[in-house]
C-alpha positions in Angstrom: 24.2 5.6 0.0 23.9 3.0 3.3 20.7 2.6 4.7 18.9 0.2 7.5 15.4 -1.6 6.0 13.5 -2.7 9.1 10.8 -4.9 8.1 11.2 -7.4 4.9 8.1 -8.1 3.8 6.6 -8.3 0.2 7.5 -4.1 -0.2 10.3 -4.6 2.6 12.4 -6.7 1.1 11.6 -5.9 -2.0 12.3 -1.6 -1.7 16.1 -3.7 -0.3 16.5 -5.5 -3.2 15.8 -2.7 -5.6 18.1 -0.6 -3.6 21.4 -3.1 -3.3 21.3 -3.6 -7.3 21.5 0.2 -7.6 24.8 0.2 -5.2 23.3 1.0 -2.3 25.0 -1.0 1.2 21.7 -2.5 2.8 21.3 -3.4 6.2 18.7 -5.5 6.9 16.2 -6.3 9.8 13.4 -8.2 10.6 11.7 -10.4 13.4 11.9 -13.0 11.4 15.8 -14.4 11.3 14.8 -16.2 8.2 13.6 -13.4 6.4 17.3 -11.8 6.8 19.2 -14.7 6.4 17.5 -14.6 3.2 18.5 -11.1 2.0 21.8 -11.7 3.2 22.1 -14.4 0.0 21.6 -11.2 -1.8 24.2 -8.9 -0.2 22.8 -7.5 2.7 24.1 -7.0 5.6 22.2 -9.1 9.0 21.2 -7.6 12.1 19.1 -9.6 14.3 18.1 -6.6 16.7 16.8 -3.1 16.1 20.0 -1.3 17.5 22.7 -3.9 15.8 21.0 -2.2 13.1 21.2 1.3 14.1 25.1 0.6 14.9 26.1 -0.8 11.8 25.3 2.5 10.3 27.5 5.3 9.7 26.1 8.7 11.4 24.4 10.9 10.2 22.1 7.1 9.6 18.9 6.5 6.6 16.7 3.8 8.5 13.7 3.0 6.3 10.4 1.2 8.0 8.2 -1.2 6.4 5.9 -2.5 9.2 2.7 -2.7 9.8 1.1 0.7 10.3 0.3 2.1 14.3 1.4 0.1 17.0 3.8 -1.9 15.2 5.7 1.7 13.6 5.8 3.3 17.4 7.4 0.1 18.7 10.3 0.3 15.6 10.7 4.2 17.0 10.0 3.4 20.7 13.0 0.9 20.3 15.2 3.2 17.9 15.2 6.6 19.4 17.6 6.1 22.6 20.4 4.9 19.8 19.5 7.3 17.2 21.6 10.8 17.3 20.4 14.3 15.8 20.4 14.3 11.6 18.9 10.6 11.6 16.6 10.0 8.7 14.0 7.4 9.9 11.5 6.9 6.8 7.9 5.7 7.2 7.7 3.9 4.1 4.2 2.0 5.1 0.6 3.1 5.0 0.1 4.9 8.3 -2.1 7.5 9.2 -0.8 10.8 8.0 -2.0 12.1 11.1 0.1 9.8 13.1 3.2 11.1 11.0 2.9 14.2 12.2 3.0 13.3 15.5 5.8 11.5 15.0 7.7 14.1 13.4 7.3 16.5 16.1 8.2 13.9 18.9 11.9 12.7 16.6 11.9 16.8 15.6 13.1 17.7 19.8 15.7 15.3 19.5 17.3 16.5 16.2 16.1 12.9 14.7 13.4 13.7 11.1 10.4 11.5 9.9 10.2 11.6 6.6 6.4 10.2 5.9 6.8 7.7 2.8 4.1 6.1 0.3 5.3 3.8 -1.2 3.1 2.5 -4.3 4.1 -0.4 -6.5 3.6 -3.2 -4.8 5.2 -6.4 -5.4 6.1 -5.1 -8.7 8.1 -2.2 -7.5 11.2 -4.2 -7.3 11.2 -4.9 -11.3 9.4 -1.6 -12.6 10.0 0.5 -9.6 8.2 2.6 -7.2 6.4 5.7 -7.0 7.1 7.7 -4.1 5.4 10.3 -2.6 7.9 11.8 0.6 6.4 14.7 3.4 9.0 16.3 5.7 11.4 18.3 5.7 12.6 19.3 2.2 16.7 19.3 3.5 16.0 15.6 5.1 14.8 14.0 1.7 17.4 16.1 -0.4 19.6 13.9 1.8 17.7 10.7 0.6 17.0 11.4 -3.2 19.6 9.3 -4.2 18.4 6.6 -2.5 14.5 8.0 -3.9 15.7 8.3 -7.7 17.1 4.4 -8.0 14.0 3.2 -6.4 11.9 5.1 -8.5 9.9 3.8 -11.4 13.3 6.6 -13.4 15.7 8.7 -12.5 13.6 11.5 -13.3 10.4 10.6 -12.8 8.3 8.5 -10.2 9.1 10.7 -7.0 8.6 13.7 -5.1 8.3 16.2 -1.6 4.4 16.7 -2.4 4.7 18.8 1.2 5.9 19.0 4.9 5.4 16.1 7.5 2.5 14.3 6.9 1.6 15.2 3.6 3.4 12.3 2.4 0.8 9.7 3.4 -2.2 11.4 3.0 -1.2 12.0 -1.1 -0.7 8.1 -0.5 -3.4 8.0 1.1 -6.0 9.0 -1.1 -3.8 7.8 -4.1 -5.3 4.8 -2.6 -8.7 5.4 -2.5 -8.5 5.7 -6.2 -8.0 2.8 -6.5 -10.4 1.3 -4.8 -13.1 2.9 -6.8 -11.0 2.2 -10.3 -10.8 -1.4 -9.0 -15.3 -1.3 -8.4 -15.2 0.0 -11.7 -13.3 -2.7 -13.4 -14.7 -5.6 -11.1 -18.5 -4.2 -11.5 -18.2 -3.8 -15.9 -16.3 -8.1 -16.1 -19.2 -9.5 -14.3 -21.6 -7.4 -16.7 -20.1 -9.2 -19.4 -19.7 -12.7 -17.8 -24.0 -12.5 -17.0 -23.9 -12.0 -20.3 -23.2 -15.8 -21.3 -25.4 -15.9 -24.9 -22.0 -13.6 -26.0 -19.6 -16.1 -24.2 -17.4 -13.2 -24.1 -14.2 -14.0 -24.1 -13.0 -12.0 -20.7 -8.8 -12.4 -21.2 -9.0 -11.0 -25.2 -11.3 -8.2 -23.8 -9.1 -7.0 -21.2 -6.2 -6.7 -23.1 -7.9 -5.6 -26.5 -8.9 -2.2 -24.4 -5.1 -2.2 -23.2 -4.4 -1.3 -26.5 -6.1 2.6 -27.5 -9.5 1.7 -25.2 -10.0 5.0 -22.8 -9.7 3.0 -20.0 -6.6 1.4 -20.1 -4.7 0.8 -16.9 -1.9 -0.6 -15.2 -5.1 -2.4 -12.7 -6.7 -3.9 -16.6 -3.0 -5.0 -17.5 -3.2 -6.8 -14.0 -7.1 -8.1 -14.8 -5.6 -9.9 -18.1 -3.1 -11.8 -16.4 -5.5 -12.7 -13.3 -8.0 -14.3 -15.9 -5.4 -15.7 -18.4 -4.8 -17.9 -15.4 -8.4 -18.4 -14.1 -10.7 -17.3 -16.9 -13.7 -17.7 -14.4 -11.9 -16.9 -11.2 -13.1 -19.9 -9.9 -9.9 -20.2 -7.5 -10.9 -17.2 -5.1 -13.2 -16.2 -3.3 -15.5 -13.4 -3.5 -13.4 -12.1 0.0 -12.1 -8.7 0.0 -10.3 -6.7 2.6 -9.2 -2.8 3.2 -6.2 -1.4 5.0 -7.5 1.9 5.7 -6.8 3.7 3.4 -10.4 3.9 2.6 -11.8 4.7 5.5 -9.6 7.5 6.5 -9.9 9.0 2.8 -13.7 9.3 3.9 -13.1 10.3 7.3 -11.1 13.0 5.6 -14.1 13.8 3.4 -16.4 14.4 5.7 -14.6 16.9 8.2 -13.6 18.2 4.3 -17.0 18.6 3.0 -15.7 17.3 0.4 -18.1 13.9 -2.0 -16.2 11.1 -2.5 -19.6 9.1 -3.6 -17.7 6.4 -5.8 -15.4 5.6 -3.5 -17.4 5.7 -0.7 -19.5 2.7 -2.7 -16.2 0.8 -3.4 -15.6 0.5 0.1 -19.2 -0.8 1.2 -18.4 -3.1 -1.3 -16.0 -4.6 0.0 -17.6 -4.8 3.9 -20.3 -7.0 1.9 -18.2 -9.0 0.0 -16.7 -10.5 3.7 -20.3 -11.2 5.2 -22.0 -14.8 4.5 -25.7 -14.5 4.1 -25.3 -10.9 5.6 -28.5 -10.0 7.7 -29.6 -7.2 5.5 -30.0 -9.1 2.4 -32.0 -11.3 5.0 -34.5 -8.2 6.6 -35.2 -7.5 2.7 -36.5 -11.1 2.2 -38.2 -11.0 5.6 -40.0 -7.4 5.2 -41.2 -8.5 1.6 -42.8 -11.9 2.7 -44.4 -9.9 5.0 -45.8 -7.2 3.0 -46.3 -8.9 -0.3 -46.4 -12.3 0.7 -43.6 -13.1 -2.0 -41.5 -16.3 -2.0 -38.8 -16.8 0.3 -35.8 -19.0 -0.1 -35.0 -20.8 3.7 -32.1 -22.3 5.1 -32.9 -26.6 5.2 
């Protein structure tokens, strides 16, 4: 197949390179021209403007968009819409909110253009190990790009699926990432507990590797934790600051709307909020109240 790739960050560039290695023709675009030049050196055809990218592809076109969720996706669609034709397929492979994907698909449908919302998991390892691809949208459009999905996935017969109508792909990816929040928080808390048991002088990297062999909690995330601990045993090079990209928040809103409890995900998201605070007000308020009713000692700023 041939495919245009819009957005050449770590994930977008990885998708483009994996597609090329499988023999697909890739036309690459990014607002940063040097990123396009890097892909050209690997075999991609260059496009330095979105209309030029569309014009470089033979109809019916397939364009894979890997830009941040929200307004950037709408900007790409606005720029491409005048040059797209009926039967073209636009794939949104970013972490868009699923209701935005439904809105965009309905709008493009009036022009005969298909929008597929494809949740992509695999991170920076996806280029070599393959991605997990969760596709929503018209089934016939999905079948048309299945050879490309098969090449990008973790295996020719696994790691990709049509999960439902428009919005379903990004909804499933949203829940996937919410589960990821909870798993990461559980590992983080467990390793912190072990790190504080100083009398045992536990080798955390060795334990992480040990658990990977027969342990019930073995996983890819645990393997990545092992690699991080090998590189920096007490993680002294890192700050306790963890961002969130939206999927946890969206999942919790859905849990409220549907009346489905998600306490683990809620606490994991709150922990990320706390990690971004220095001397949080709530902690100072606790200290103040405890001093007021009990005369307990407090620590004051110098």
